[in-house]
C-alpha positions as CSV (number, residue, x, y, z in Angstrom):
1,M,105.2,113.5,115.1
2,K,101.9,112.0,113.9
3,K,99.2,112.1,116.5
4,D,97.3,108.9,117.3
5,F,93.7,108.7,115.9
6,I,91.1,109.2,118.6
7,L,87.5,108.2,118.1
8,T,85.3,111.0,119.3
9,R,81.7,110.4,118.1
10,R,79.2,107.7,117.2
11,I,76.3,108.2,114.8
12,A,73.6,105.9,113.5
13,F,71.2,106.5,110.7
14,L,68.5,104.8,108.7
15,A,67.8,105.1,105.0
16,T,65.4,103.6,102.5
17,L,66.7,101.8,99.4
18,P,64.4,102.7,96.6
19,G,63.5,100.2,93.9
20,N,61.9,96.9,93.4
21,M,63.4,94.1,95.5
22,D,62.6,91.6,92.8
23,D,64.7,93.5,90.3
24,S,68.0,91.7,89.6
25,E,69.7,95.1,89.7
26,Y,68.5,95.8,93.2
27,A,71.2,93.5,94.8
28,E,73.8,95.1,92.6
29,R,72.9,98.6,93.8
30,I,73.3,97.4,97.4
31,Y,76.7,96.0,96.6
32,H,77.9,99.3,95.0
33,L,76.5,101.3,97.9
34,F,78.3,99.1,100.4
35,D,81.5,99.1,98.4
36,S,81.6,102.9,98.1
37,A,81.0,103.2,101.8
38,R,83.7,100.7,102.6
39,I,86.3,102.6,100.5
40,Y,85.3,106.0,101.8
41,N,85.3,104.9,105.4
42,K,88.7,103.2,105.1
43,E,90.2,106.4,103.6
44,H,88.7,108.5,106.4
45,R,89.3,106.1,109.3
46,I,85.6,105.6,110.0
47,H,84.6,102.3,111.7
48,G,81.3,100.7,112.0
49,A,78.6,98.3,110.7
50,F,76.5,98.3,107.6
51,L,73.2,96.4,107.8
52,V,70.5,95.8,105.3
53,H,67.0,94.4,105.8
54,H,64.6,94.3,102.9
55,N,64.7,97.9,101.6
56,T,66.1,99.5,104.7
57,S,69.8,100.3,105.4
58,F,71.0,100.9,108.9
59,Q,74.5,102.2,109.5
60,V,76.3,102.7,112.9
61,L,79.6,104.6,112.5
62,E,82.3,105.9,114.8
63,G,85.1,108.4,114.0
64,E,86.1,112.0,114.1
65,S,83.1,114.4,114.2
66,G,83.9,116.3,111.1
67,E,84.5,113.2,109.0
68,L,81.2,111.7,110.2
69,A,79.3,114.8,109.3
70,K,80.7,114.8,105.8
71,Y,79.8,111.1,105.4
72,V,76.2,111.6,106.5
73,Y,75.9,114.6,104.2
74,R,77.1,112.4,101.3
75,M,74.6,109.7,102.1
76,S,71.7,112.3,102.3
77,R,72.5,113.4,98.8
78,D,73.1,109.9,97.4
79,P,70.4,109.1,94.8
80,R,70.6,105.4,95.8
81,L,69.1,106.3,99.2
82,S,66.0,108.2,100.4
83,S,64.5,109.1,103.8
84,V,67.9,109.4,105.5
85,S,67.3,109.9,109.2
86,V,69.9,110.2,112.0
87,I,68.7,108.3,115.1
88,L,71.9,108.5,117.2
89,N,74.5,111.2,117.5
90,R,76.7,111.5,120.5
91,E,80.3,111.8,121.8
92,I,81.8,108.6,123.0
93,A,84.5,107.7,125.5
94,R,84.9,104.1,124.4
95,P,84.4,102.8,120.8
96,L,82.6,99.6,119.8
97,F,84.1,99.2,116.4
98,N,87.7,100.4,116.7
99,R,89.0,97.2,115.2
100,W,86.6,97.2,112.3
101,T,86.7,99.1,109.0
102,I,83.1,98.5,108.0
103,K,81.3,95.2,108.2
104,L,78.2,94.0,106.3
105,L,75.9,91.7,108.3
106,N,72.6,90.2,107.4
107,E,70.5,87.2,108.3
108,G,72.8,84.9,106.3
109,H,75.8,85.7,108.5
110,G,76.7,83.1,111.1
111,D,77.1,85.7,113.9
112,H,74.0,87.7,112.9
113,A,71.7,87.1,115.9
114,G,74.5,87.4,118.5
115,F,75.8,90.6,117.0
116,L,72.4,92.2,116.9
117,E,71.8,91.4,120.5
118,K,75.1,93.0,121.5
119,L,74.4,96.0,119.3
120,H,70.9,96.5,120.7
121,D,72.1,96.3,124.3
122,A,75.0,98.7,123.7
123,L,72.9,101.3,122.0
124,K,69.3,101.0,123.3
125,S,69.7,103.9,125.7
126,Q,71.2,106.2,123.1
127,W,68.5,106.3,120.4
128,L,67.1,109.7,119.4
129,I,64.0,108.5,117.6
130,Q,61.4,111.2,116.9
131,Q,59.3,109.6,114.2
132,E,57.1,106.5,114.4
133,K,58.4,105.5,110.9
134,D,62.0,105.4,112.2
135,K,60.9,103.3,115.2
136,S,59.4,100.8,112.8
137,R,62.4,100.7,110.5
138,L,64.8,100.2,113.4
139,A,62.7,97.4,114.9
140,E,63.2,95.4,111.7
141,F,66.9,94.9,112.6
142,F,66.2,93.3,116.0
143,P,63.9,90.4,115.3
144,S,64.8,88.6,118.5
145,R,62.9,91.3,120.4
146,N,59.8,90.1,118.5
147,Q,59.7,86.4,118.1
148,E,57.1,86.6,115.3
149,N,59.6,88.4,113.1
150,I,62.4,85.9,113.5
151,H,63.6,84.6,110.1
152,I,65.7,81.5,110.1
153,A,68.1,80.9,107.2
154,V,67.3,77.5,105.6
155,P,70.5,75.5,104.9
156,V,71.1,74.5,101.4
157,A,71.2,70.8,101.0
158,I,73.4,69.9,98.0
159,A,75.3,66.7,98.3
160,D,78.4,67.9,96.5
161,D,82.0,68.1,97.6
162,G,82.9,70.5,94.8
163,T,83.7,68.0,92.1
164,R,80.8,69.4,90.1
165,Y,82.7,72.7,89.7
166,R,86.3,71.5,89.1
167,K,87.6,71.8,85.5
168,M,84.6,73.9,84.7
169,A,84.0,77.6,83.8
170,L,81.6,79.4,86.0
171,S,79.5,82.6,85.3
172,M,76.4,84.5,86.2
173,K,74.2,86.8,84.0
174,A,72.9,89.0,86.9
175,W,72.9,89.4,90.7
176,P,70.4,87.1,92.5
177,R,67.2,88.9,93.6
178,P,66.9,89.5,97.3
179,T,63.8,87.3,97.3
180,Q,66.0,84.5,96.0
181,L,69.0,84.7,98.3
182,R,70.2,86.8,101.2
183,L,73.1,89.0,100.1
184,T,75.9,88.1,102.5
185,A,79.4,89.5,102.7
186,D,80.8,86.3,101.2
187,L,78.5,86.5,98.2
188,I,79.4,90.2,97.7
189,K,83.0,89.1,97.3
190,L,82.2,86.3,94.9
191,C,79.4,87.6,92.6
192,P,81.3,90.4,90.9
193,R,83.9,87.9,89.7
194,L,81.2,85.8,88.0
195,I,78.8,88.3,86.5
196,G,79.1,88.8,82.8
197,R,82.2,86.7,82.4
198,K,83.4,83.1,82.5
199,I,86.1,82.2,85.0
200,G,87.6,78.8,85.7
201,Y,87.1,77.2,89.1
202,Q,90.8,76.9,89.7
203,R,91.2,80.6,89.0
204,L,88.6,81.4,91.6
205,L,90.3,79.2,94.1
206,D,93.7,80.8,93.4
207,M,92.2,84.2,94.2
208,E,91.9,83.1,97.8
209,L,88.6,84.9,98.4
210,F,87.8,82.6,101.2
211,S,89.8,80.8,104.0
212,S,89.3,77.4,102.4
213,E,88.1,75.6,99.3
214,E,85.2,74.3,101.3
215,K,84.0,77.8,101.9
216,L,84.2,78.6,98.1
217,V,82.2,75.5,97.3
218,E,79.6,76.5,99.9
219,Q,79.0,79.9,98.2
220,L,78.9,78.3,94.8
221,Q,76.3,75.8,96.0
222,L,74.1,78.7,97.3
223,L,74.1,80.2,93.8
224,D,73.7,76.9,92.1
225,H,70.7,76.0,94.3
226,I,68.7,79.0,93.0
227,H,69.8,78.4,89.4
228,V,71.8,81.6,88.8
229,L,75.1,79.9,88.5
230,E,76.0,78.9,84.9
231,I,78.4,76.0,84.5
232,S,80.2,75.0,81.3
233,P,83.3,73.0,80.4
234,A,86.5,75.0,80.8
235,Q,88.2,75.8,77.5
236,Q,91.2,73.6,77.1
237,P,94.4,75.0,75.7
238,A,94.5,74.4,72.0
239,S,96.7,71.4,71.0
240,L,99.7,72.1,68.9
241,P,99.4,71.0,65.2
242,T,101.0,67.7,64.3
243,L,104.3,68.3,62.4
244,Q,104.3,66.4,59.1
245,E,107.3,65.6,57.0
246,H,107.2,67.1,53.5
247,T,109.4,66.0,50.6
248,A,111.6,68.9,49.6
249,P,110.8,70.0,46.0
250,T,113.4,69.2,43.3
251,P,115.5,72.4,42.7
252,V,115.0,73.9,39.3
253,S,117.9,75.8,37.7
254,T,117.4,79.4,36.5
255,G,118.4,78.3,33.0
256,S,115.6,75.7,32.9
257,L,113.0,78.2,34.1
258,F,114.1,80.7,31.3
259,S,113.9,78.0,28.7
260,Q,110.4,77.0,29.7
261,A,109.2,80.6,29.6
262,L,110.8,81.1,26.2
263,R,109.1,78.1,24.7
264,K,105.7,79.3,26.0
265,F,106.3,82.7,24.4
266,I,107.2,81.1,21.0
267,H,104.2,78.8,21.0
268,A,101.9,81.7,21.9
269,R,103.2,83.8,18.9
270,T,102.9,80.8,16.6
271,D,99.2,80.1,17.6
272,R,98.4,83.7,16.8
273,G,100.1,83.4,13.3
274,M,102.9,85.8,14.2
275,H,106.4,85.1,12.8
């Protein structure tokens, strides 16, 4: 009989994301880092949250002790990260994330502020911070504790109900830079479908990436607003060629063809003076 999975430990760690935030490939690296973490944690029944602020990653994870140790080791050797520092490591009696797989939150997320408040209150007595650098990195994720650092997401004002995108092909050449647009979980689902390829609006809608068409339009508008979304007319199916009537050729008998060939042969010999 299979035993029920029991969460036994909680860890949290900080890491630096090397690279230039203005580089278009920076956002793509974050996506791949998040996606690999999501897949690994799902396979090993690890639950938690994945947060990114500027060039700092903050992960809080719960699961079986051995699996968590392996995961942190993997992250410490991942070339996409540097300065990995564990700031929480303890056994738990009650999980916070038992209904989650792994969740990406940032300032663009609707529940961002409320979630951070709950997370801070739940973990504030558990930190094992030994370096001033880690204290500064951690403080970046709790802006409501310092009003001067609060960043408010500015809504995108595009008066469009989505008709701009219908019957059109959509694409992107590269990920938006972090300085252009906050990388939300919704954008992470959408952008890989657009980069380096053209895809019809209806095809995107049929994928059911979002709960409604309005949500898809909202994400497209975000990309459109910063001019990274390329829009072109969708290729229409080629029309069938018009069938035209043709007059059937008059049949020629085999005998007639032979006679014509023989006459040509005789004339050719005569022209050359051959008898």
